[in-house]
N, C-alpha and C positions, 0 to 999 in steps of 0.2 A: 701470155696474158700479163698485163701490168699488175703490180701489187696494188691492192686497194686498202681502204681504211685510213689510218692516220698518216700513211705515207703516200696517199694518192696525189698525183700531179705535183710532185715536189720539184722545186727548182732552187738554185742557189747553193751556198756552201752546205756541206753535210753537218747536221747537228750532232755534236760530239760530247760525250761524257768522259769522265776519268775516274778510275779507282786507284787510290794511292797517289803518290807524287806530290804530297803536301809540302809544308815548310821544311827546308833543309834536305829535301830528297833530290839528289842529282838527276836521276834518270827521268823524273817527271817533267822537269824543266826542258830537258832535251826533246821529249816527245811533244811538248806544247810548241816549242819552236818549229820542230819538223812539221807538225800539222798546219802551221801558219804559212810556211814558206811559199807554197804554191797556191794559197788562197782557196783551198777546196774544203776546209773544215772550219767550224765555228764552235769553240768550247762553250757550252751553256750550262753544264751541270757537273757535279763531282761529289764523290765520297772520298775525300782526299787523305783521310787518316782514320785509323781505328780509334783514335782518341777524339771524342766529340768536340772538345774545346779547340783542339788543333785543327780539326776539319773545318770548323766555322771560321777560324782565323785565316786559314789558307784560302778558303773559298772567297772570303771578302777581299783578300789581297789580290785575287785574280779578277775581281769585279763580277763574280757570279751573283745572280739574284738570290735573295735570302731563301726563297722557297725552292731553290734548285741546289742548295747545299745540304748534303745528307750525312748522317752519322753512321750509316752502314750501306754496303753495296747492295744488300738484298732489298732494303727499303727503296733505294734508288731504282733498282731494276723494276720493282713492282709498280711504283708510281709513274716512272717515265714511260713504261709500256702502255699505261692507260691514258696519258696525255696526248691530245691531238698534235701538239708541237713537241712531243717527247724526243729524246735522243734517238738517232738512227744507228749510231755506232758508239762503242765504248773502248777506251784505251785502258788496259790493265797493266799497271806499272808498280806492282807490289813485290815484296819478297816472294820467292818461288812457291812457298807452301800455301799461298792464298790463290794462286792462279786457277786451280781446278774448280773450287767452289764458286769463285767470282764469275768465271767464264760461263759456267753452267747456268747461273741465274739469268744471265743476259741472253745466251743462245736459245734457251727454251722459250724465251719471250720474243724471239725473232729479231733481236738487236745484234748487229754485226759486232764482232770482237776483234780488236787489234791488241795483241798480247806480247809483252816482253818475253824474252827467252830466259832460261829453258822453258819448255812447255809446262812442266809440273816438277815437283820435287821427288816423286816416286814413279816407277814404271807402271804399277797398277793404276795410279791416278791418270797417267798419260793415256793408257788404253781406254779408260772410262771416258776421258774427255774426247777422244777420237770418236767414240760412239755417239756422244752427245752432239758433237759438231756435225757429224754425218746425218744425224736425224733432224737437224735444224735447217730451216730455209735460209738462215743467216750465214754470212761469210765468216771465216776464221783466218786471220792474218797474223803471222808471227814475225816479230821485228828483228830478224837477222839483218841488220842494217848494212853490213858490208856487201851484201848481194846487190845493193843499190848503186854502188860506185860505177861510173861510166866505164872505166878501164877493166873492171871485172866483167861487165857485160860484153866488152870487146873480146876479152880472153875467152869467155864462154862461147861466143859466136864463132871465133876462129877454130876452136876445138870441134864444135858441132859441124862445121863446114869441112873438116878434114885437113886443115892446115898443118896439124902436127902428126897426122897419120894415127895409127893405133897407139894409144897411150900405154907407156911402159912404167913410168915413175911419177909419183906424187909426193911432194915434200911440203909440209905446212907447219908453221910454228906460230905461237902467240906467247911472247915473253913480257912479263911485267916484274916490278920489284916492290910494289906498294904494300905487300904483306910479308916482307922479309923479316919483320919483327912481329912479336905478339900483338894482336889487334888491340887498339885502344878501345876500352868499353864505351867511351863517349863518341866514338866514330860509328855511327849507325850503319854506314855502308859496309864497313869491315865486320862489324859485330854479327849481322845476320848472315853474311856470306861464309863465316866460319862456324856457324851453328848448324849442325846437321838436321836439327828439327825444323829449320826454316829453309836452308839451302838444299837439303837432300844429302845423299851419300857422297856426292862429288863436290869438291872444293874448286880447285883450278880447272878440273875437267868439266864441271858444270858451268862455271862462270865464263871462262874464256875458251876452254877446250871445245865446247859445243860450237862456238863461233868458227874455230879453225876447221873442225870436222864438217860443218855445214858448208863452209866456203869451198873446201876441196871438192866436195860432192857436187855443189852447184856448178862450178866451173868445168870440172872434168866430165861430168855426166855419168860417173861411175858409181857402183853400189858396192859397199863393203860386204865381204863374205865372212871373214874371220879377223880377229885381232888378238894381239897379246900386249899387255900393259903392265908397266912397272910404276906404281904410284908411291909417292913419298909425302910425309908430313915432316918437313925439316924443322919447323919451329916447334920446340918442346911443348907438349900439352895440346897441340892442335888436333882436332877431332876429324878433320877432313883433309884431303890431299892438297898440297900447295905446289906440287910439281908432278909431271907425268911424262913418261916416254912410252909411245905407243907404236907398235908395228902393225901395218894394215895389209891384208890380202883382199884385193878387189875381184869381183866376178870378171871373168875374161882373162885373168892372168896378171894384171898390173899389180905393182907393189907400192906401198906408201909408208911414210914415217910422219908421225905427228908428235910435236913437243909443245907442251903448255906449262908455263911456270909463272908463279906470282912471287918468287923469291930470287929471280935472276937480276942481281944488283946491276944497275946501270941501264935497265930497260924500262921504257914507259908503256907504250902500246905497240910492241914490235910484232905485228901480225904480218907474216911473209908467206907467199905461196910460190912454189916452183913446180911446173908440170912439164914432163919430157915425153915425147912420142918418137916414133920411128923417123919422122921427117923434120922434127924441130922441137924447140923448147920455148917456154914462156916464164918470165919472172916478174913478180909484182910485190910491192911493199906498201902497207897501209899508211905508214908515216910519210910516204912520198907518193900519194895515190893517183896523181894525174899522169903517171908514166908507166908504160908497160914495155919490158924488153922482150923482143922476139928474135930468135936465132934460127933461121932455116939451116938444116944440116949442111956443113961445108961452106957456109956463107958468113959474111960479117954480121955481128950482132946489130940489130936495128932498134932504135928507140922510137916507140909510138907514143904520141902525146894526146891528151884528151882534146877532142875536136880538131886534131891536127891531121896532116896528110897521112893517108894509109889506114885511117880508122873508118868504121862503117856505121850503118844506121842503128845498130843495137846500142852502141854507146851514145850516139847523137841524141836519141829520143829521151835519154835520161840526163842529158847535160844541159845546163841552164845558161852558161856564159861562154864568151869566146875563149879560144885556146890561150894559154899563158896566165889567165886568172885562175887561182887555185879553187877547186871544189874539194870538199872532204867529208868529214864525219857527219855534220849536221845535214848537209845536202843528201848524203847517202840515206840517212834516216828519212828525210823528206821524200825521197824517191819511193820508199816503201809505202808511206802515207799516200802519195800521189797514185801509185798503182792500186792501192786499196780503194781510193776514191773512184778511180775509173771503173773498178768492178762493182762498187756500190751504185754508181750512177747507172750502169747497165742494168742492175737489178731493179732500180726504180722504174725503168722503162720496160721491164719484162724481157730484156734481151740477154744474150750470152755475153760473158766477159770477152772483150776484144782479145784476139789471139796473141798479140804482142805484149799484153800485160802480164808481168811476171812478179810473183811475190811468194815468200815462204808460207807453206800451208800447215795445217794441223798434222799432216803426215810427215812433213819435214821435222816438225816438233817432236813427234813420236820417235823418229830416228835419232834425234839428239839425246833423248832420255835413254833410248836403247844403247847408245854409245857410252853414256855414263855407267849404266848398269853392267855392260860387258867389260868395261875397264876395271870396275870394282871386283867383279867375279874373277877376272883373269889375274889381277894383282894378288888376290887372296890365295890363289893357287900357284904362287911363285912365278907369275908372269906366263902362265900356260896359255896356249892358243885356245880361244873359245869361239863358238859360233855367234855371229851377230844376229840377234833376234829379240 
C-alpha cells in the first residue's frame, strides 16, 4: 500500500532538510554537493547551527526560505512533519554527540534520516537509536561514503562471486597527519573531534577507524568475532586516541589487521584495503580510487579500471562517466545519496527497495560503535583479546 497523507502521489526531487552543516562546516558542504549531483534531492529546510544567529545567516546564504530556517532540530522536525510540503528526509551532519537525539526526533515522525558516521558517540546511545530506527517506518542511511566508490563495488562483487575463494587475510589502513600537533582551538573540526564529550571515547578509531572497519567488512562480507587493540594518544594532553593498531579475528577463520592514525606525518587520506583469499588477492587505495589490482594465484597482476575492460555491472551502476575520467570522494558520497533516493522513491510508491540498491544501515552503524567500544576495552587491558559485541 502506498504511503498516504502529506507524501501522497509525490513526484520530483526528494525534499531534504539538514541539521548542522552551517557556515565553516566542511562536511555539510560535502553532503549538499553529494545530494545535488544526481538531481534526486532538493534542500528546502535546515537547522544549520546550534547558534540561532549563525543558523539564520547560513540558511539565507543557501537561499532557504525564511520560514524554513530553524534555530533547533526539534522545532524543525515538529513543524516539517506537519507541513503538507514538509521535508521527506533529513541529513544529520553534526558532531557525533548530537546524532542520537536529532535522528530520533525525525525518525519518530516518519522522516527518513541520512546520518554522518559514526552512528553515535556512545554504545548505549547506538543501541537506543537502533531500536528507534527499527520501530520507525522511515529509512535510516549512514554515510560511509567509501562504500559508494565503483571499484569498491567491483571488489565486493568479485569476492561475493568467489573470485578469491575463501578469504584468509584482510588488511586495511587509514592514515592522516592533520592532528599531528595539538588541535588549534579555533579549528572547529579538530576541536570537537578531540573532545570526548562530543566525539565519544574514540578519536582516530571513531573518526577514520570506523571507515576502515566498515569498508573491510563491506567488501569482504566477513564479520569480526574478536579483536585486540593498542591505542595511543601521542600528542601530549590529548584525551582521545590519535593512533591505533588493531588485530582482527573473523568468523570462519580469516585474520585481519587495521591501522588508523591521525599523526602519521606525510599522509593525507591514505585509506588502503588489501584482501587475500585462497585463489587470489585484491588491492585498492582511496587516493587512486579508479583502479583495482587483481592477482589470480600464479598469474600476473591485473589492473582493473573504472568502467574499463573486465569490470562488471556492480561497478557500472554507480559510475557516472566514461573510463579515464576520475571519479572520487564527492561522487562516492553522491552514490550513497542516490541509493538512499532509490529506497525513498520505492517507499513513496509502497514498494520494496530494489535488490541492487546498497547503502550502510543503522546496523552497520551499530557495528562501527561496537568497534570503537571493543578497541577501548581491549587497549585498557593492555591490548587483550575481547569479544566483539
